[in-house]
C-alpha positions in Angstrom: -21.3 1.8 10.2 -20.7 4.8 7.9 -21.9 4.6 4.2 -19.2 6.0 1.9 -18.4 2.6 0.2 -21.5 0.8 0.7 -21.8 -2.3 -1.9 -18.3 -1.7 -2.9 -16.0 -4.8 -3.5 -12.1 -3.8 -2.2 -9.1 -5.8 -2.6 -6.4 -4.8 -0.1 -2.8 -6.7 -0.6 -0.8 -6.4 2.6 -4.2 -6.4 4.3 -3.0 -8.7 7.0 -1.3 -6.0 9.3 0.1 -2.6 9.3 -1.1 -0.2 7.1 -3.0 -2.6 4.8 -5.1 -4.0 7.6 -6.0 -0.4 8.9 -7.2 0.4 5.5 -9.1 -2.9 5.3 -10.8 -2.1 8.5 -11.8 1.5 7.6 -13.4 0.5 4.2 -15.4 -2.0 5.9 -16.4 0.5 8.7 -17.5 2.5 5.5 -19.7 -0.4 4.2 -17.4 -2.2 1.8 -16.9 -5.9 1.1 -13.0 -6.5 1.5 -10.5 -9.2 0.2 -7.2 -8.8 2.0 -4.6 -10.7 0.4 -1.0 -11.7 2.0 1.6 -14.4 1.7 1.0 -15.0 5.7 -1.9 -17.4 6.0 -1.9 -17.5 9.8 -2.1 -13.6 9.8 -4.8 -13.5 7.1 -7.0 -15.6 9.4 -6.2 -13.9 12.5 -7.3 -10.4 10.6 -10.3 -11.7 9.2 -11.6 -12.9 12.7 -10.9 -9.1 14.0 -12.4 -7.6 10.8 -15.9 -9.6 10.8 -18.0 -11.0 8.2 -17.5 -8.4 5.3 -13.7 -9.5 5.2 -12.4 -12.3 3.2 -8.7 -13.6 3.1 -7.2 -15.1 -0.1 -3.3 -16.1 0.6 -1.2 -15.2 -2.3 2.2 -13.9 -3.3 2.0 -10.8 -5.3 5.3 -11.4 -7.0 3.9 -14.4 -8.5 1.6 -13.4 -11.4 -0.1 -16.7 -11.8 -1.2 -16.4 -8.2 -2.4 -12.8 -8.6 -4.3 -14.1 -11.8 -6.1 -16.7 -9.8 -6.9 -14.2 -7.0 -8.5 -11.6 -9.2 -10.2 -14.5 -11.3 -12.2 -15.5 -8.3 -13.8 -12.1 -8.1 -16.9 -10.8 -10.1 -15.8 -7.4 -10.2 -13.3 -4.9 -8.1 -14.4 -1.3 -7.4 -11.5 -0.5 -5.3 -7.8 -2.0 -5.4 -5.4 -0.9 -2.8 -1.8 -2.3 -3.2 0.1 -2.4 0.2 2.1 -5.6 0.1 5.3 -4.1 1.7 8.9 -5.0 2.6 12.2 -3.1 3.1 15.9 -3.4 3.1 18.1 -1.5 5.4 21.9 -1.3 5.0 24.8 -0.1 2.9 24.5 -0.5 -0.8 27.7 -2.6 -0.5 26.1 -5.2 2.2 22.8 -5.4 0.6 22.8 -8.3 -1.8 21.4 -8.0 -5.4 19.2 -11.0 -5.0 17.6 -9.4 -2.0 16.9 -6.2 -4.0 15.4 -8.2 -6.7 13.0 -9.9 -4.4 12.1 -6.8 -2.8 11.3 -5.1 -6.5 9.2 -8.4 -7.1 7.1 -7.7 -4.2 6.9 -4.1 -3.9 6.9 -2.8 -7.6 6.2 -5.9 -9.7 3.6 -7.1 -7.3 1.7 -3.9 -7.7 2.1 -3.6 -11.3 0.7 -7.4 -11.8 -2.2 -6.7 -9.5 -3.2 -3.6 -11.6 -2.7 -5.9 -14.9 -5.1 -8.7 -13.5 -7.4 -6.2 -11.7 -8.3 -3.7 -14.6 -10.4 -6.2 -16.6 -12.6 -6.6 -13.4 -13.0 -2.8 -13.1 -15.7 -0.4 -14.4 -16.2 3.4 -14.7 -16.0 4.5 -11.2 -13.4 2.4 -9.8 -10.4 3.4 -8.1 -6.6 2.3 -7.7 -4.7 3.2 -4.7 -1.0 2.5 -4.9 1.4 2.6 -1.9 4.5 4.3 -2.2 6.6 5.9 0.6 8.2 9.3 1.7 11.5 8.2 0.0 9.9 8.9 -3.5 10.9 12.6 -2.9 13.6 12.2 0.2 16.9 10.6 -0.2 17.1 8.1 2.6 20.8 6.6 3.1 20.9 3.0 4.1 17.4 2.6 2.0 18.6 3.0 -1.7 16.6 0.0 -2.9 13.4 1.2 -1.2 13.8 4.8 -2.3 14.0 3.6 -6.0 11.1 1.4 -5.7 9.1 4.2 -4.0 10.0 6.4 -6.9 9.2 4.0 -9.6 5.6 3.5 -7.9 5.0 7.0 -7.7 5.8 7.5 -11.6 4.0 4.6 -12.5 0.8 5.8 -10.9 1.0 9.2 -12.8 1.2 7.4 -16.2 -1.7 4.8 -15.2 -3.7 7.7 -14.2 -3.9 9.2 -17.6 -3.9 6.0 -19.3 -7.0 4.8 -17.4 -8.8 7.9 -17.0 -10.7 7.3 -20.6 -12.2 4.2 -18.6 -13.3 6.0 -15.7 -10.7 4.4 -13.4 -8.8 6.7 -11.2 -5.2 5.9 -10.0 -3.8 7.7 -6.8 -0.9 7.0 -4.5 -0.5 7.2 -0.8 3.1 8.1 0.3 3.5 7.5 4.0 6.2 8.6 6.0 7.4 7.1 9.5 4.3 5.3 10.7 4.2 3.1 13.6 4.1 -0.9 13.4 5.1 -1.3 10.0 7.4 -3.3 8.0 10.1 -0.9 7.6 10.8 -1.0 11.0 10.2 -4.7 11.8 13.2 -5.4 9.4 15.6 -3.5 11.5 17.3 -4.1 15.1 15.6 -2.5 18.0 19.0 -0.1 18.0 18.7 0.7 14.4 14.9 1.2 14.8 15.7 3.5 17.7 18.4 5.4 16.0 16.3 5.7 12.7 13.0 7.1 14.5 14.9 9.5 16.5 17.0 10.9 13.2 13.8 10.9 11.2 11.7 12.6 14.0 14.3 15.5 14.0 13.4 16.1 10.5 9.7 16.2 10.9 7.9 19.1 11.6 5.0 17.6 13.7 7.7 15.8 15.7 5.8 12.6 16.0 5.3 9.2 14.0 1.9 8.7 12.1 -0.5 6.0 12.8 -1.8 3.4 10.4 -5.2 4.8 10.9 -4.1 8.0 9.7 -3.0 6.6 6.5 -6.4 4.7 6.1 -7.9 8.2 6.4 -6.2 9.1 3.2 -6.9 6.0 1.6 -10.6 6.4 2.1 -10.6 10.0 0.7 -9.0 8.7 -2.6 -11.3 5.6 -2.8 -14.2 7.9 -2.3 -13.6 11.4 -4.2 -14.6 10.9 -7.7 -12.8 13.9 -9.2 -9.1 13.1 -7.8 -6.7 11.3 -10.0 -3.0 11.2 -10.8 -2.1 12.6 -7.1 0.5 11.4 -4.6 -0.7 12.1 -1.0 2.1 12.6 1.5 1.1 11.3 4.9 4.2 12.2 6.7 3.9 14.9 9.1 5.4 17.5 6.9 8.5 15.6 6.4 8.6 15.9 2.6 8.2 19.8 2.9 10.7 20.4 5.4 
């Protein structure tokens, strides 16, 4: 065990798998107590079994503000909040239903805003909020119009919150992953679509490979522990957004 986050209490939404799980695992290694939250109780229980005794699971739906309030009210304090509840929609704008777009906004944008709303009263000076956006906040992606809109909204919200919460000593930053293995965006596509998307995207990435959830967790740890960084967006995309 390392010690950068000893005695810290962290909440990680979407912590049952993918990037959220990798962040929870890294925070625990650094000494934190971590509460992982997700809608999938079975996945959460399996994650806690792997993460060990410093992990706790709370099943919730971040799109439901009453459930989010209940989650936060169970905790004495929150030192680090990481909002990674995910989801994706793939398809041309004429084929993706407005209802599906509203549901995605409810989870990915409103869910992050709702978590912050209820978590901030539990946070004190020195606390950190890490939002999860995506490389699409600066890159146009055809067939992902809803996701790109949400990524842009999250990144803009984070900049405003960083200024708003700075007088309280609460830092707000954003991690913006690119093409990362074993994440929600690829699980929502067919095998053929995934293969095409990955190959086309790799052609635009200078490092010519997919990232790993653990590499995103490295960036999250930096933002959780570096006390002079706020209002920043860290692109974890192999140079995709710079190309």
